[in-house]
Rosetta silent file (secondary structure, phi, psi, omega in degrees, C-alpha in Angstrom):
SEQUENCE: XXXXXXXXXXXXXXXXXXXXXXXXXXXXXXXXXXXXXXXXXXXXXXXXXXXXXXXXXXXXXXXXXXXXXXXXXXXXXXXXXXXXXXXXXXXXXXXXXXXXXXXXXXXXXXXXXXXXXXXXXXXXXXXXXXXXXXXXXXXXXXXXXXXXXXXXXXXXXXXXXXXXXXXXXXXXXXXXXXXXXXXXXXXXXXXXXXXXXXXXXXXXXXXXXXXXXXXXX
SCORE:     score description
SCORE:     0.000 S_00000001
   1 L     0.000  -44.545  178.697    7.859  -41.388    0.190 S_00000001
   2 H   -63.978  -39.843 -179.939   10.053  -39.608    2.744 S_00000001
   3 H   -64.189  -42.269  178.888   10.814  -36.889    0.229 S_00000001
   4 H   -63.659  -41.238  178.564    7.109  -36.405   -0.494 S_00000001
   5 H   -63.309  -42.049  178.598    6.296  -36.258    3.220 S_00000001
   6 H   -64.970  -37.641  179.509    9.052  -33.685    3.773 S_00000001
   7 H   -65.003  -44.574  178.698    7.769  -31.625    0.838 S_00000001
   8 H   -63.627  -43.428  179.365    4.221  -31.614    2.189 S_00000001
   9 H   -62.009  -40.706  177.971    5.455  -30.723    5.689 S_00000001
  10 H   -64.812  -38.642  178.025    7.520  -27.859    4.272 S_00000001
  11 H   -63.815  -42.086  178.139    4.488  -26.652    2.336 S_00000001
  12 H   -63.404  -41.988  179.085    2.333  -26.656    5.455 S_00000001
  13 H   -63.902  -49.298 -179.101    5.035  -24.733    7.361 S_00000001
  14 H   -64.680  -41.978  178.340    5.537  -22.146    4.607 S_00000001
  15 H   -61.029  -40.912  178.088    1.818  -21.754    4.058 S_00000001
  16 H   -63.448  -44.782  179.904    1.276  -21.196    7.763 S_00000001
  17 H   -61.702  -47.416 -175.847    4.023  -18.587    7.986 S_00000001
  18 H   -66.447  -43.130 -179.191    2.830  -16.676    4.921 S_00000001
  19 H   -71.320  -35.995  177.996   -0.845  -16.677    5.862 S_00000001
  20 H   -65.584  -29.944  175.730   -0.188  -15.719    9.489 S_00000001
  21 H   -62.438  -31.110  177.879    1.757  -12.743    8.174 S_00000001
  22 H   -60.605  -48.849  179.398   -1.480  -11.563    6.552 S_00000001
  23 H   -65.781  -44.944 -178.491   -3.194  -11.354    9.939 S_00000001
  24 H   -59.892  -49.195 -175.575   -0.137   -9.909   11.692 S_00000001
  25 H   -72.793  -29.643  175.634    0.499   -7.206    9.137 S_00000001
  26 H   -66.965  -43.989  178.952   -3.175   -6.292    8.816 S_00000001
  27 H   -67.601  -48.456 -176.954   -3.440   -5.806   12.576 S_00000001
  28 H   -68.661  -36.269  178.438   -0.108   -4.060   12.992 S_00000001
  29 H   -62.220  -41.247  177.376   -0.601   -1.885    9.903 S_00000001
  30 H   -64.736  -53.789 -175.608   -3.908   -0.610   11.298 S_00000001
  31 H   -63.796  -39.647 -178.989   -2.619   -0.098   14.834 S_00000001
  32 H   -70.455  -35.745  176.564    0.652    1.539   13.749 S_00000001
  33 H   -62.332  -38.931  175.726   -1.135    3.952   11.403 S_00000001
  34 H   -66.196  -45.337 -178.770   -3.241    5.004   14.390 S_00000001
  35 H   -63.729  -32.364  177.779   -0.187    5.261   16.638 S_00000001
  36 H   -61.443  -35.541  175.505    1.598    7.447   14.108 S_00000001
  37 H   -68.805  -36.351  177.894   -1.181    9.980   14.547 S_00000001
  38 H   -67.465  -47.784 -177.741   -0.781    9.700   18.316 S_00000001
  39 H   -64.006  -31.825 -179.963    2.998   10.064   18.237 S_00000001
  40 L   -86.019    5.901 -178.614    2.783   13.115   15.955 S_00000001
  41 L    57.716   34.799 -173.718    0.238   14.736   18.338 S_00000001
  42 L  -105.277   -8.090 -172.988   -2.145   14.879   15.363 S_00000001
  43 H   -63.768  -44.509  177.968   -5.102   12.896   16.645 S_00000001
  44 H   -63.015  -38.321 -179.956   -6.844   15.863   18.226 S_00000001
  45 H   -65.131  -37.256 -179.894   -6.263   17.966   15.125 S_00000001
  46 H   -58.745  -42.090 -174.836   -7.855   15.294   12.924 S_00000001
  47 L   -88.438    3.560  164.741  -11.096   15.459   14.881 S_00000001
  48 L   -72.718  -29.921  177.457  -11.245   19.238   14.775 S_00000001
  49 L   -75.503  172.330  179.509  -12.134   18.585   11.122 S_00000001
  50 L   -75.557   12.643 -177.254  -15.508   17.107   10.083 S_00000001
  51 L   -61.954  133.498  178.520  -13.914   13.654    9.887 S_00000001
  52 L   -94.234  155.225  178.858  -16.149   10.917   11.292 S_00000001
  53 H   -56.056  -40.103  179.348  -14.843    7.935   13.269 S_00000001
  54 H   -62.756  -33.870  178.321  -16.006    5.557   10.539 S_00000001
  55 H   -71.764  -36.398  174.992  -13.997    7.514    7.957 S_00000001
  56 H   -62.313  -45.487  179.565  -10.908    7.321   10.160 S_00000001
  57 H   -61.441  -40.830  178.453  -11.367    3.545   10.465 S_00000001
  58 H   -62.126  -40.474  178.307  -11.786    3.267    6.675 S_00000001
  59 H   -66.475  -39.997  178.781   -8.528    5.175    6.169 S_00000001
  60 H   -66.935  -37.187  176.783   -6.697    2.992    8.693 S_00000001
  61 H   -64.115  -41.083  178.970   -8.027   -0.145    6.966 S_00000001
  62 H   -62.000  -45.670  178.673   -6.783    1.165    3.618 S_00000001
  63 H   -65.153  -38.719  179.452   -3.312    1.819    4.998 S_00000001
  64 H   -63.625  -39.568  179.661   -3.273   -1.562    6.747 S_00000001
  65 H   -65.290  -43.843  178.447   -4.185   -3.310    3.494 S_00000001
  66 H   -63.335  -43.661  179.164   -1.429   -1.544    1.570 S_00000001
  67 H   -64.259  -38.602  179.215    1.153   -2.319    4.256 S_00000001
  68 H   -64.755  -46.224 -179.004    0.059   -5.940    4.329 S_00000001
  69 H   -63.461  -40.757  179.911    0.321   -6.343    0.551 S_00000001
  70 H   -65.026  -33.094 -178.859    3.740   -4.652    0.456 S_00000001
  71 H   -85.244  -36.821 -171.606    5.009   -6.989    3.174 S_00000001
  72 H   -88.638  -41.513 -175.377    3.360  -10.279    2.213 S_00000001
  73 H   -61.382  -42.227  174.105    3.398  -10.408   -1.597 S_00000001
  74 H   -61.516  -35.656  177.605    7.223  -10.206   -1.860 S_00000001
  75 H   -65.158  -39.603  176.721    7.459  -12.984    0.755 S_00000001
  76 H   -62.230  -41.359  178.309    5.072  -15.123   -1.302 S_00000001
  77 H   -64.133  -41.365  178.928    7.269  -14.497   -4.353 S_00000001
  78 H   -66.505  -36.836  177.678   10.441  -15.425   -2.468 S_00000001
  79 H   -62.799  -34.421  177.818    8.844  -18.642   -1.187 S_00000001
  80 H   -73.447  -41.981 -178.555    8.139  -19.586   -4.799 S_00000001
  81 H   -69.966  -42.530 -173.139   11.602  -18.618   -6.063 S_00000001
  82 H   -87.927  -32.646 -173.263   13.636  -20.155   -3.241 S_00000001
  83 H  -121.330   -3.020 -179.058   11.524  -23.144   -2.225 S_00000001
  84 L    68.120   22.455  179.761    9.235  -23.773   -5.165 S_00000001
  85 L  -101.411  113.176  178.928    6.191  -23.221   -2.943 S_00000001
  86 L  -101.420  103.849 -179.344    3.385  -21.407   -4.735 S_00000001
  87 H   -59.074  -41.032 -178.159    0.787  -20.256   -2.209 S_00000001
  88 H   -75.172   -6.279  173.084   -1.585  -19.205   -4.964 S_00000001
  89 H   -66.364  -14.127  176.859   -1.227  -22.686   -6.435 S_00000001
  90 H   -71.219  -15.511  178.073   -3.886  -23.680   -3.904 S_00000001
  91 L   105.513 -174.138 -177.280   -6.396  -21.902   -6.128 S_00000001
  92 L   -59.633  -19.519 -179.764   -8.912  -19.079   -5.661 S_00000001
  93 H   -61.284  -22.192  178.529   -9.563  -20.212   -2.090 S_00000001
  94 H   -61.047  -35.025  177.811   -6.337  -18.408   -1.106 S_00000001
  95 H   -62.282  -39.097  176.877   -8.134  -15.099   -1.697 S_00000001
  96 H   -66.667  -38.724  175.327  -10.741  -16.179    0.862 S_00000001
  97 H   -59.967  -46.952  178.578   -7.970  -17.133    3.295 S_00000001
  98 H   -57.314  -49.197 -175.781   -6.434  -13.667    2.844 S_00000001
  99 H   -60.967  -45.771 -179.509   -9.798  -11.964    3.344 S_00000001
 100 H   -62.011  -40.324 -178.883  -10.663  -13.910    6.506 S_00000001
 101 H   -73.175  -35.916  175.684   -7.284  -13.201    8.074 S_00000001
 102 H   -63.090  -44.512  179.354   -7.380   -9.509    7.137 S_00000001
 103 H   -60.027  -41.232  177.127  -10.815   -9.158    8.753 S_00000001
 104 H   -63.855  -42.992  178.361   -9.505  -10.793   11.918 S_00000001
 105 H   -60.348  -41.727  178.506   -6.496   -8.493   11.936 S_00000001
 106 H   -66.319  -39.635  179.228   -8.684   -5.412   11.627 S_00000001
 107 H   -62.009  -46.323  178.268  -10.985   -6.628   14.404 S_00000001
 108 H   -62.847  -38.320 -179.811   -8.053   -7.152   16.790 S_00000001
 109 H   -65.102  -35.492  176.117   -6.654   -3.747   15.814 S_00000001
 110 H   -61.976  -41.251  176.570   -9.960   -2.089   16.708 S_00000001
 111 H   -64.772  -39.837  179.367   -9.670   -3.615   20.159 S_00000001
 112 H   -64.729  -45.857 -179.974   -6.054   -2.502   20.466 S_00000001
 113 H   -65.679  -32.725  175.841   -6.834    1.094   19.454 S_00000001
 114 H   -63.063  -41.406  177.801   -9.726    1.126   21.908 S_00000001
 115 H   -66.610  -34.227  176.763   -7.289    0.176   24.686 S_00000001
 116 H   -66.414  -41.285  177.763   -4.896    2.909   23.551 S_00000001
 117 H   -62.749  -33.685 -178.635   -7.729    5.445   23.673 S_00000001
 118 H   -81.434  -42.907 -170.656   -8.538    4.273   27.210 S_00000001
 119 H  -110.775   -5.257  178.910   -5.075    3.767   28.685 S_00000001
 120 H    70.067 -144.151 -173.766   -2.821    5.913   26.467 S_00000001
 121 H   -60.153  -24.726 -179.503    0.844    5.003   26.041 S_00000001
 122 H   -63.750  -21.148 -179.371    0.580    2.160   28.531 S_00000001
 123 H   -97.060   -2.693 -175.944   -1.409    0.125   26.007 S_00000001
 124 L   -59.741  -35.783  178.743    0.919    0.703   23.040 S_00000001
 125 L   -58.773  -21.629  177.759    2.805   -2.642   23.444 S_00000001
 126 H   -61.164  -27.513 -179.335   -0.443   -4.406   22.553 S_00000001
 127 H   -61.592  -28.070 -178.519    0.032   -3.244   18.962 S_00000001
 128 H  -101.252  -22.474 -165.941    3.029   -5.604   18.681 S_00000001
 129 H  -108.552  -24.114 -166.751    2.155   -8.396   21.083 S_00000001
 130 H   -63.223  -42.321 -178.930   -1.519   -9.287   21.044 S_00000001
 131 H   -73.268  -30.716  174.729   -1.548  -11.545   17.964 S_00000001
 132 H   -61.147  -35.041  177.093    1.660  -13.248   19.040 S_00000001
 133 H   -67.862  -26.588  179.312   -0.182  -14.194   22.202 S_00000001
 134 H   -85.967  -12.899 -174.385   -2.944  -15.758   20.107 S_00000001
 135 H   -53.774  -44.587 -178.839   -0.564  -17.772   17.918 S_00000001
 136 H   -61.419  -25.330 -177.176   -0.647  -20.991   20.013 S_00000001
 137 H   -95.730   -9.382 -178.586   -4.455  -21.034   19.785 S_00000001
 138 H   -84.725   -6.797  176.343   -4.612  -20.105   16.072 S_00000001
 139 L    55.998   45.414 -177.853   -3.278  -23.556   15.044 S_00000001
 140 L   -66.609  -42.201 -172.043   -0.884  -22.015   12.542 S_00000001
 141 L  -114.330    0.531 -177.962    1.495  -24.972   12.406 S_00000001
 142 L  -149.713  155.001 -179.273   -0.492  -27.898   13.779 S_00000001
 143 L   -66.066  152.398  178.015   -4.061  -29.241   13.593 S_00000001
 144 H   -59.594  -31.973 -176.580   -6.624  -28.113   16.085 S_00000001
 145 H   -65.859  -16.936 -179.870   -7.115  -31.723   17.183 S_00000001
 146 H   -78.804  -14.655  179.959   -3.622  -31.800   18.711 S_00000001
 147 L   -77.412  151.706  170.471   -4.597  -29.251   21.380 S_00000001
 148 L   -57.808  152.341 -173.407   -6.012  -30.339   24.749 S_00000001
 149 H   -54.051  -45.679  178.813   -9.814  -30.289   24.696 S_00000001
 150 H   -59.540  -36.781  179.262  -10.217  -27.042   26.708 S_00000001
 151 H   -75.360  -25.028  173.910   -7.829  -25.253   24.347 S_00000001
 152 H   -63.581  -36.344  177.343   -9.684  -26.646   21.353 S_00000001
 153 H   -64.182  -38.777  176.849  -12.740  -24.734   22.564 S_00000001
 154 H   -64.443  -46.035 -179.099  -10.615  -21.564   22.635 S_00000001
 155 H   -60.898  -36.396 -179.445   -9.300  -22.285   19.134 S_00000001
 156 H   -61.341  -24.405 -178.846  -12.834  -22.825   17.825 S_00000001
 157 L   -89.387   -1.403 -177.126  -13.575  -19.180   18.684 S_00000001
 158 L  -105.020  120.642 -178.104  -10.592  -17.807   16.709 S_00000001
 159 H   -55.066  -40.638 -176.159  -11.172  -17.165   12.980 S_00000001
 160 H   -60.499  -34.995 -179.197   -7.541  -17.887   12.086 S_00000001
 161 H   -60.575  -37.301  178.953   -7.735  -21.422   13.486 S_00000001
 162 H   -73.182  -34.211  176.486  -10.452  -22.249   10.951 S_00000001
 163 H   -62.256  -44.519 -176.540   -8.444  -20.650    8.147 S_00000001
 164 H   -73.668  -29.326  170.247   -5.431  -22.814    8.906 S_00000001
 165 H   -62.882  -40.611  176.884   -7.590  -25.929    9.147 S_00000001
 166 H   -67.098  -35.489  177.780   -8.840  -25.021    5.682 S_00000001
 167 H   -64.475  -41.942  178.967   -5.299  -24.437    4.443 S_00000001
 168 H   -66.366  -35.975  176.812   -4.230  -27.892    5.589 S_00000001
 169 H   -63.903  -39.275  179.741   -7.270  -29.452    3.915 S_00000001
 170 H   -69.746  -40.204 -177.437   -6.310  -27.719    0.649 S_00000001
 171 H   -74.838  -44.506 -171.652   -2.627  -28.694    0.891 S_00000001
 172 H   -88.808  -30.464 -174.231   -2.975  -32.247    2.186 S_00000001
 173 H  -119.475   -7.300  178.434   -6.265  -33.349    0.661 S_00000001
 174 L    66.357   32.073 -179.485   -6.724  -30.994   -2.279 S_00000001
 175 L  -131.680  158.699  174.950  -10.201  -29.898   -1.182 S_00000001
 176 L   -95.611  120.375  179.891  -11.919  -26.732   -0.027 S_00000001
 177 L   -88.837   94.680 -175.892  -13.279  -27.099    3.496 S_00000001
 178 H   -64.197  -32.473 -177.961  -16.440  -25.028    3.292 S_00000001
 179 H   -65.665  -45.581 -178.878  -17.361  -25.522    6.945 S_00000001
 180 H   -68.451  -36.289  176.913  -14.140  -24.045    8.272 S_00000001
 181 H   -63.594  -45.635  178.864  -14.280  -21.154    5.782 S_00000001
 182 H   -62.058  -41.847  178.478  -17.841  -20.323    6.776 S_00000001
 183 H   -61.961  -40.288 -179.941  -16.899  -20.522   10.468 S_00000001
 184 H   -61.442  -45.013 -177.951  -13.961  -18.173    9.890 S_00000001
 185 H   -72.567  -35.478  176.854  -16.120  -15.509    8.225 S_00000001
 186 H   -65.413  -42.435  176.241  -18.923  -15.818   10.762 S_00000001
 187 H   -65.769  -37.840  175.111  -16.429  -15.377   13.604 S_00000001
 188 H   -57.364  -45.827  179.579  -14.863  -12.442   11.770 S_00000001
 189 H   -60.911  -41.736  178.892  -18.271  -10.780   11.599 S_00000001
 190 H   -65.572  -46.394  178.881  -18.804  -11.394   15.310 S_00000001
 191 H   -60.500  -45.494 -178.781  -15.358  -10.101   16.266 S_00000001
 192 H   -63.311  -41.333  179.234  -15.757   -6.993   14.094 S_00000001
 193 H   -64.671  -46.064 -177.724  -19.198   -6.226   15.523 S_00000001
 194 H   -67.272  -52.254 -176.063  -18.068   -6.703   19.127 S_00000001
 195 H   -74.016  -26.480  172.997  -14.698   -4.947   18.930 S_00000001
 196 H   -63.917  -40.648  176.599  -16.121   -2.232   16.665 S_00000001
 197 H   -66.140  -39.335  176.975  -18.638   -1.412   19.390 S_00000001
 198 H   -61.192  -45.495  179.943  -15.864   -1.392   21.978 S_00000001
 199 H   -60.718  -47.873 -176.936  -13.842    0.995   19.795 S_00000001
 200 H   -64.968  -39.481  178.658  -16.785    3.364   19.214 S_00000001
 201 H   -63.971  -42.286 -179.435  -17.716    3.388   22.907 S_00000001
 202 H   -71.329  -35.781  177.101  -14.149    4.154   23.937 S_00000001
 203 H   -61.718  -46.168  179.665  -13.776    6.777   21.210 S_00000001
 204 H   -63.326  -40.109  178.372  -16.904    8.602   22.416 S_00000001
 205 H   -62.859  -41.819  179.621  -15.684    8.390   26.017 S_00000001
 206 H   -67.279  -35.548  178.845  -12.286    9.827   25.000 S_00000001
 207 H   -69.382  -40.866  179.820  -13.937   12.632   23.068 S_00000001
 208 H   -65.141  -38.308 -176.923  -16.231   13.558   25.968 S_00000001
 209 H   -83.220   -9.880 -177.474  -13.369   13.569   28.457 S_00000001
 210 L    83.451    8.063 -177.551  -11.010   15.495   26.171 S_00000001
 211 H   -66.846  -23.217  179.270   -8.521   12.602   26.139 S_00000001
 212 H   -59.036  -32.644 -179.117   -8.268   12.784   22.338 S_00000001
 213 H   -79.140  -18.614 -172.077   -6.269   15.977   22.720 S_00000001
 214 L  -108.209  -12.955 -177.453   -3.943   14.521   25.354 S_00000001
 215 L   -61.141  131.968  178.794   -3.155   11.003   24.104 S_00000001
 216 L    94.956   -7.789  179.531    0.568   10.688   23.410 S_00000001
 217 L   -93.645    0.000    0.000    1.592   13.543   25.661 S_00000001
């Protein structure tokens, strides 16, 4: 019994680490791809071309997805080889977990890039820190019910918290929690709509003021 409990606890821990990496690497991959253009003084040159903001975002999402897969899939393989933990053994629902966390990562990255467009180099640390600040509220390693009630309300508004509630239901009870999955995707849509508007508004403001040519200098 103790061995089984320890095995389940280890599975919950490994699952949380691996899935949180999906969100982290999606957000950081997007933000860092944008920052690379800033650091190379290339952002202004990009928008001399007919490139549209939506096309830039699509390119950043593509790079973020590739970086996430390159970073996460080997870790999933190592968890299986070293610890016998197969994340994909949870079934097709893992793909939905990945998708929900990637969408959240992209939404946060849109907000981060908007702050970089507004504040320049002073906002660059957000690319590394913002999701770490959300970790206590994302319920990566513990159930949402363990948080104080006011913090549970905060967690309810974070897509990742619902993903990890769903992961625990799959690991501990062998079921797919449709309510938490639906909540995660609905919140993702809300976050993307809100932070996408923030990004576009800040992008237009930076273009009108000429800040696109000066960011990174």
